[in-house]
N, C-alpha and C positions, 0 to 999 in steps of 0.2 A: 305612484306610477312614474312620475317625472324623474324621481331619484333613481328608480330602477333602470329607466331608459338611459339616464346619464351614466350609471355604472356600467351598463352593457356596452355603451359606446366607447368607454375608456378602458374596458377590459382588454388584457393582452391577447394577442393572437397566439395560437399554439407555438409557432416558431419563436415569437418574442418571449413566451413563458419559458421555453426550454433554454434559449440563449441566456436569459437572465439567471437561471439557476445553475448553469454551467460556467458562469463567469466568476473568476477568483477576485477576492478583495486584495488588490495589489497596489504597489507604489506609483503606478502610472495611470491608474483609474480607467484602464481599458484592457484590450486583449494583448497578450504577448505575441509579438509579430514573428519571432524566430524561436527555434527549439532551444538554442543556447543564447541567453541574454542575461548577463549578470547584473544589468541595471534594474531588472524587475524583481521585486520582492513580493511574493504572495503571502500577505500577512496571515490569512486564514489558515493556509497550510502550515506555516511556522507555528502558530499558536496551538492548533489542534494536535499536531504531531508531538509537540512538547507536552501538552496536557496528557495525551495517551502514554507518552514515555514515562512521565512522572507517576502516573497511576500504575504502570507496569512495575516500576521500581518499588513503589509502596507495597504492591501486592506480593512481590517476591521477598521483600524485607519482612513483611508481616508473617509470611509463611516460614521464613528462617527463624524468626523469634519464637514462633509457636511450636516449632518442631520438638518432639519429645521422643525418647527411646521406648516408651511404652506403647500401648495400643493406640494407634492414631485415630483421631476424630475424622469426621467427614471432610473437613477442609484440608487437613494434613494429608489424608489419603488421596484427595483429588490432586493436590499439588505434587505429591510423590509420584502419582501415575504419570503426570506430564513430564516431570524431571527424568524419570526412568525411561520414558519413551524417547526423549531427546538424547539422553546419555547412551542408550543402546544404539541409536542411529550413529552417533558420533564414534563409538567404539568400532562399529562395523565399517565405517567409511574412512576415518582419519587414522592413519597408522603413524602416530607420533605424539608429541605433547598436546594433550587436549585440555590442559588446565585453564586455558582462556577460550578455546574454540567452543567447547560444550556450553559454558555459561552464555557465550555470545549467541549461540544458536537458540538457547532457551529464551533469552531476552528478545531476539528478533521475532521468534514465533509468537510470543504473547503480545508484543508491541504491535505487530501487523494485525493480529486478530482484533485488538481494540480499535485500531484505526479503521479496519474494514467494517467493524460492527456499527460504526457511526452511520453506515449506509442504511441501516434499518430504522433510523430516525426519520419520520415523515418529512419530506422535502420542504413542506411549507411551515413546519414548526420553527425553522430558523427565522423565517419571515415574521412569524407570530412573536417570537422572542424579541425581535427588533422593535416591534410595535410596543411591547411591554416596556422596553428600555426607554422608548420615547416619552412615556409617562413621567420618567425621572429626569428628563432633559438630556438623555444620552442618545445620540444619533449614530447608528451603525448601519452602513449599507449592507445589502444582501451579500452573504459569503457562503463558501462551500465548507461543510463540516467534515467531509471525507478526504483526508490528506492523500490517500492512495489513489484518488481519481485525478491527482495532479502529477503530470509526468516529471516535474522537477523533483518531487519527493521520492518517487520510485527510482529515478535515475541517481539521485543522491545516495540512496541506500545501496544500489547496485554498484556504483563506482567506489563506494567505501569497501565493498567486498573485493573489487578489483585491486585496490590498494593493499588489502590484506593478503590477497593471492600473491602479489609481488613480494610483499614482506616475508611471508612464510617460505616462498621459493628461495629467497636469499638465506633465510635462517636455516632451512633444512639442508640446502645443497651448497651453501657458500656462494660467494660472488663468482668464483671460477666455474663451479659446477652449473650454476644457473646460466651463465653466459655460454658455456659449452652446449647446454641443452637447447638454448635459443638458436644456436648456429648449426647444430647437428641433427635436430629432429624436425620433420619426420623422414627426410630423404637420405640421411646418412652424413657422416663426418667428412665428406669431401670438401675441399676449400672452395671449389667453384659452385658448390650448392649452398654455401653459407648465406648469401643474400636472399635466396628463395626461402630457405628455412626461417630466417629472421622475419621476413615479410609475413609469411604464413602464421608464425607464432604471435606476432603483433596483432594480426587480424583475428586470430582465435581469442586472445585476451579481450579485445574490444567487443567481439561478437558475444562472448559470455556475459559481459557487463550490460550491453545494450539489450540482449534478449531477456536477461533477468529482470530488468526494470520495465521493459515493454510488456512482458507477460502479466505482471501484477497490475500495471496501469490499465492495459487493455481490458482485462476481465472486470475490474472494478468500475471503470468508466462506462463500459457497456451495461453493467448492472444498474448504475445510477441513471443512465439514459432510459432503461426500461421502467424504472420507478417513476420517472418524470412522465413517460407516456401513459402509464397507468393513472397517475395523478390527474392527467388531462381528462380521463374518463369521468372522474368525479366532478369536474368543473366545466363540462361542455355546455351546461345551460347558460353560462356567462359568456359564451362565444357565439351566441346567435343560433344555436342548434336546439331543436325541439326534441331532445332525447334525454332529458334530465333523469328520468327513472332508469332507463337503460344504462346511462352513464354511471349512476350511483351504484347499481347492482354490479356492473362490470368492474367498477373501481374497488369495491369491497372484496369480491371474489378473486379477481385477478391480483389485487394487491396482497391479499392473504396468501394465495398460492405462490406468488413470486417471492414473498418474504420468507416463506418456509424453505423454498428451494435455495434462496440466496444464502441462507445460513450455511448450507453445504459449500457454496462457493467461497464464502468468507473463510471457513476453516481450511478448505482445500488449498486456496491460494497462499495462505500463511504457511501451511505445511510444505508446499512446493518451494516457496522462497527459502524456507529454512533448510530443506533437504539439498537444494542446489548450492546453497552457501556451504554446507558441509562437503558436498561433492567437489566443488571447486577448491576449497581449502585442503581437502584430502589429496587432490591431484597435485597441489603445490608441494606436498610432502613426498610424493612418489618420485623415484629416480628412473630415468629412461636410459 
C-alpha cells in the first residue's frame, strides 16, 4: 500500500504527461523557443524520418526487382496500383518532363504514409522501449516517433518543394521568362506595376510552402494530441481519480475508434501533400 501511495504521489499530472510526450529529443535538452532556430537539432525527428525513408527506398527497390511481365502477384499488383495512381495524377497535372517529378511524388507519398503511420504506435510503447534499453545499460530519454508532428520536418519537406518550384520555373521558362512572369503577373506588364507583381509573387511562393508544411503538421499534431488524451483515460487511476473502470473502458473504445479513423487521416494527408506537390510543380511548368 505504501508503494502504491508513493507511486500515486509521483505520478505525472495530465498536463505533465502531455508535455513530456510532445517534447522532442533535441540538442538543447528543452523546448525550441522560436520557429526558426538552426542551433536546435531534433534527433528523434532526424532518426525516424531517415528510418522511414530507408524503408521506403527498400520497399520500392524490392518492388522493382520483383516486377515481371507475366501475371503479377499480390505484392506486384499492389505496388503497380499505387504507381499507376501517382503516374495518372502526374500526367493530368504536370504538362512537361515528368521523368523526375512522378518518381518524386511516389517517394513522397509512401514516405509520408510511413512517417504518419508511426502515430498508430501506442504513445507509451516508446517509454517502454526505453525501459528495455535500460536493462542493457543504454539510457535514452523520451522521444517522439512521429516525425510529421515536428514542424521542422514538415517545413523542411515543404521548402524542398519550394526549391523545386523555382528550379522547374527556370528550367521550363528560362531565366528571362521566369523573371518576366514575376514582374508582369498578375496585374500586367506595365513597368510601374512590376514592384507590386514581384511582391505578390514572392508572397505566393512563400504561402504555398508554409501552408503545405503547416497542413501536414497541424493534422498529425492534433491526431497525436488526441491519442495522448485517450491514453490519459487508461491511466486516470494513477492521478488520484476513482474512475479506473470507466477510464479503462473509455481508453479501449475511444482508442480503437480514433485509431481506425486516424488511418484515413494518415492516408489522406500523404495524398494531399503529394497532390499539392504535383500541382505546384505543374504550375511551375505553365506559361502565363
